[in-house]
Every structure is written in C-alpha cells, then in structure tokens.
N, C-alpha and C positions, 0 to 999 in steps of 0.2 A: 448386334455387335458394335462395341463402343471403340474400336480402333480409330485413331485419328485418319480423317480423309484429307489427302492434299492433292491439288491439281498443279501440273507442270506443263506450261505451253511454250514450246520453242519455236521461233518463227524467223523467217528471212525473206527478202525481196530482191528482184532484179528488175531494173528499169532501162526503158528505151523510149525517150520523149515522153508522150502522154499515156504510154501504156507500162504496165507493170505485172510481173508474175510474182504472186505471193504463194508461200508454202510454209507448212509447220507440222509439227507432231504434238498430240494432246495426250498426256499421260495422267491417269487418276490412280493415285496410291492409296492403299488401305494399310497403314502402319508401314512396314517396309516391303510389302509385296504390291506388285501391280494388281490393281483391282480387276482389270481386263487388258486385253492386248492394246498397245498404244495405237491411237487413230491418226492417220496421216490425212492432210488436206491441202489442197493446191488450186489456185484459180488465176484467171487473167483479170486485171482491174484497170479501168480507165481513171487516171488521177487528174484532179483539177490543176495541180502544179507538177511540172516535170521534174520532180526532186525525189531523191532516194529516201530521204528521212520520213516523208509523208508515206511512202510506199511500205516502209519497214514497220511503221505504226499501224498501218492497214492490215498486214501480215498477222500482227497480235490481235487486231480487232476481230479478224475472220476466226482465229482460234477461240477467242472468248466466246463469240456468237455460238460457234459449233459446240464448245465445251459446255455452255450453259444448257442447251438443247439436249445433249448426251446426259448431263447430271439429272435434269428434269425428268428424262426417260427413266433413268434408273432410280428415280425417287430418292436421290440424295438432296437433302435440304440443308446440310451443314457442312462447311468446309473450314478446316483448322489451318490450312496453309495454301496460298496461292503463289505459284513462281512464275513469273513471265520472263522469258530469256530471249535476248536480242544481241547482235553484234554492234548495234548502233547506239553510240553513247548520246546522241542528240534526243533519241526516243526516250531514253532513261531519264535525261533532264526534263523533257517535256511533260513525262508522266509523273514526274516529282512535284514538289509543291511549288518550286520556283517558275515564274514566267519568264524571267530576264530576257534571253535572246530568241526565245522559242515563238514560232510564228502562231497566229491566231487559230487556224484550223487544227494544227498539231496539238496545241494545248487543250483546246475543246474537246477533240477526240479522246485525249487522254482522260479528261473529266468524265465524259460521257462513258467510257468503258468502266472506269472506277466506280461511277454511280450505279451502273448496271450490275456489276459484281455485287455491290453493297446492298442493293435491293433484293436481289436474287436470294441471297442468303442471310438477310437481316443482320448484317454485319455492323456493328456499332463504330468500332475503331478499325478501320480498313488498314491503317499502318502497322498494326500488330499481325495481321494475316497475310498481307500482299508484299512481295519483294519483286523488284525488277532487276534482274541480273545480267550481267555482261558475258558474252562468249567470245572467244577470240575467232576471227574469221580466217579462212584459207590456210589453217595449219596443215602441213603435209600429213596425210594419215599415218605415216610411220611414226611421227613425232607427237601426234595429237593425243588428248585425253579422250576418253569414251564421249564426254559430251562434245568435245570439238569435232570428233568423227560424226556424230549425230548431226551436228550442224552443217558439216560439209555436205552431207546427203541431202539436207533441206535445201541448201544453196543450189545444188544440181536440180532439184525438183522445181524451185523458184525459176531457174533459167528455162527449164523445159515449158513451164506454164507460160512464160513471157513469150517464148517462141511461138506457142499456140495461139496466144493472144493476138500477136502481131499478124498472124495468119487468119484472124477472125474465127479461130476454132477454140475449143475447150471450154471448161465451165468458166463462168463469170462471177465476180462478187461485186456488190455495189456498196461503197463505204458511205457511212453516215457524214463524212466529211465532204462528200459531193453535193450535199444539200445543206449547207450551212444556213438554217432558219433565218434568212434575211440579214445574217451578220456579215461584216465586211471580211473579205478574204485577205488576210496578211500575206506577206513574202516570207518564205523560209530562208533563213540565212545560213 
C-alpha cells in the first residue's frame, strides 16, 4: 500500500520543582485513516532544571522514542510527514534552527531528537517532513477545537503522572538531557 504515512505526536508536561509529569498521544495515519488506534503514554520524570520548557521538550522526546519503537515493530520504514504538537512556544523555538535565547540542554535535546528521526527513516531534508506546531492550552472544552480538547486530556494525564512521580510511584522516563555527555548545562531563560 503506497498511501502516505504520517506521524502525529501531541504532548504536554506538568512541573513541580525537580519533578515533572509528561504525557502524550501518538497517532500513525495512513492517508486520511488512522493506521491503528492512538497510543497514549505518560510518565514521571526527574529533570535537571526545574523548568517547564525542558519538561515540555522531554514530553515530546518520550513520544518520539515510543513512536520509533512502534513504527519499527510495524515494519514502517518511511514517513512522509511528522507533526510534533506542543503548547510551548519555547520548545518550538528550540527545535527550530535558531539557538538565540534557548538553553544548551534544550537545544541539544531538539538536535538529538531530530537526528534520531532523520536516521530512523533515512530522511535527507528533515525540514520538508517535520513540522512543530502550537496548540492552545487550557481552552474550555465547550469552546475548544478537537485538537485543543485532545490537548486538555493530555494536560490532565500529565498532572496525574506528576502526582504519581511526587509520591514515588508510576512509570518513569529518563531523558537524554539528564546525561549531557560532558557538556555544560546552561540555564533556561
């Protein structure tokens, strides 16, 4: 079947000091149809910097890691489109080309994630395939678009994962940003 395969990951995080709850939804589309039911993920994370931007990026990192495993299991080797969706503009900036006010671990994490996607699917020009899109957060369900309602549900799951993490329970995820191979760790602005 030569229908276009696209991957969509929407993620969110909730932070309390050095702990975060991350959550998201992975969708694999074949043309206009879902290839399989959406896959939800959530976990508690210990973060090097008590800052929500890093946690938001880690929420996407976990989604990408899970999605790559899933696609590999399904034998999917080609992606036509990848959409990462977050409510955090700083993550969008960090994953873009510009480094300007973005901290070191965040920028590096963005580069790592992009490199991993490129290598997994032999993508030459990632910019033609990957988009990082913004979703509005905390829109009342009655006024929200379908995408905003999905994000509200992910937001609730991130908060629940944070609560578990603070109680030392639940699944955990370790981000690459926790071991910055001998690199200096900058401060997120």
